[in-house]
N, C-alpha and C positions, 0 to 999 in steps of 0.2 A: 350158190354161194351167197346170194343176197339174203337168203333166209338164215344163213349161218355164217356171218362174217368172221367168227372166231376160227373158222377153218382155213382162212386165207393163208396164214403162215405155213400150214401143213401142205396145202395145195401147191404153193409156190416152191416149197422145198422138194416135193415130189417131182415137179416139173423141172427143177434145177438138176436133180440127181439123175433123172432118166437118161438124158443124152450122154452124161458123163459115163454112166455105167455101160451104156451101149457101146461106147468107144473104148472102153477099158480093155486092156490086155489081160487083166486078172481073171476075167470070166472066161472059162474054158468050156466050150460046148462040143458035144460029140459031132454035131454037124455045124460047121462054121457058117454055112449058108443062112442059118437062122439069124445070126448076128447081122448079116448084110440085108436080109429081109426086114429086120427091125429098123435098121438105119434108113432103108428106103421108105418104110412106113412113116418114120419120123419126118422125112423130107416131104412126104405127101400131106401130112397134117400140120406142117410148120406154120402156115399162114393162119390156120384156125387157132393154134396155140398162142401165137403172137397177138392175135386179136383178143383172145381170152385174157392173156396176161395184161394187156393194155386196158382192159375193162375193169381190172381190179384196182383198188386204191393204190396209188403210187407209193411204194415203199422200197427200201433197199433190197430186201429179199426178192421182190418182183423183178427189179432190174438185174439182180444177180442171175435169176432164172433166164431172163432174156439173153444175158451175156453168154450163158452156157449153151443155149440153143444156137446162137450165132457161131460160137467157137466149134461145136462138135457136130452140128447138123448142116450139111451143105444146102442151105436154104437158097432157093432161086433168087437172084438179085432183084428181079421185078417185084417180088413179095415185099422186100424191104423198101424199095423205091416208091411203090404206090401206097396211097393212103396217108395216114397221119403219123406213122411210126417215127420218122426222122424229126418232124416238127415237134412231136411230143417230147422226144429226147432233148432237143435243143432247149425247149421251154423248161424242162425239168432241171437243167443245169443251174437255174436260178434258185433252186431249193438246196440250202446247205446240207441237209440230211441225205439228199440223194446225189449230191455232186460227184463223189468218187465213183459210185456205182454206174452213173450215167456216163462219166468219162470212160470207164472201162468198156461200156457197151459201144460207144462211138469209135473208140480206138480199135476195138475188135472188128467192127464193120469195115473200117478202113484197111485193116490188115488182111482180112479174109476176102475182100473184094478189091484187089488192086486195080488201079486206073489203066494199066497197060493192056488189060484184057477187054476185048470188044464186048463181051457178054455183060460186063459191068458198067457199060457206058451210061445207061439210064440212071443207075444208082449214083454213080460218080457225079453226073450232071446235076442231080438233085442235091447232093451233099455239099458240093463246093460253095454255092451261095450261102448255104446254112452255116458252114464253118466260117466263111468270111464274115458273117454277121456277128461272130464272136469278138470282133475287134473292139466294140464298145465295152463289153465286160472285161476284156483283156486290158484295155486302157485304164479302166476303173481299178482293177486289181493292181496294176502297176502303180497308180497314184496312191492307193491305200497300202502299198507294200504287203499285199496279201500273197505270200509265197505259195501257199497251198493251191489257191485258185490259179495263180500264174502257172504253176507246175502242171496242173490238170489241163488247162487250156492249151499250153504248149505241147503236151502229149498229143492232143487232138490235131493241132495244126501241123505238127511235124510228121504226121502219118500221111498227109495228103499226097506227097510226091511219089508214093509207092506205086 
């Protein structure tokens, strides 16, 4: 991809659509087992895909692809908790062009990995301090009466109790 950066939008679109189509009921297979095998394979490669997507230049389509993987692929919580994924998302919130897409990613993580499940404990423990660090941007948005930023940050914060 480094040799052909013009392919980045195509690659991010393919990676966005792949889990959506795998989860789609519109696709009818003679042997439904193939669909489940594909989903299992997506689970197995999810950490590699997330690492790859994070290595791409941060754009809205890249974060949309990440959002789709989190929504449709049951990624193991430790994959999201370990490494720089969450910190990268929190940092990306400061970029206006990425803000909405990153909010969608963080909200989806909080929805798909509820705090009441013990398996999600490591992820939730990593996320809470990061979400709490949004107080300063929240205060700034309030001072500036920036409704879009307030709405996005509130969407993230209100997902925590789940």
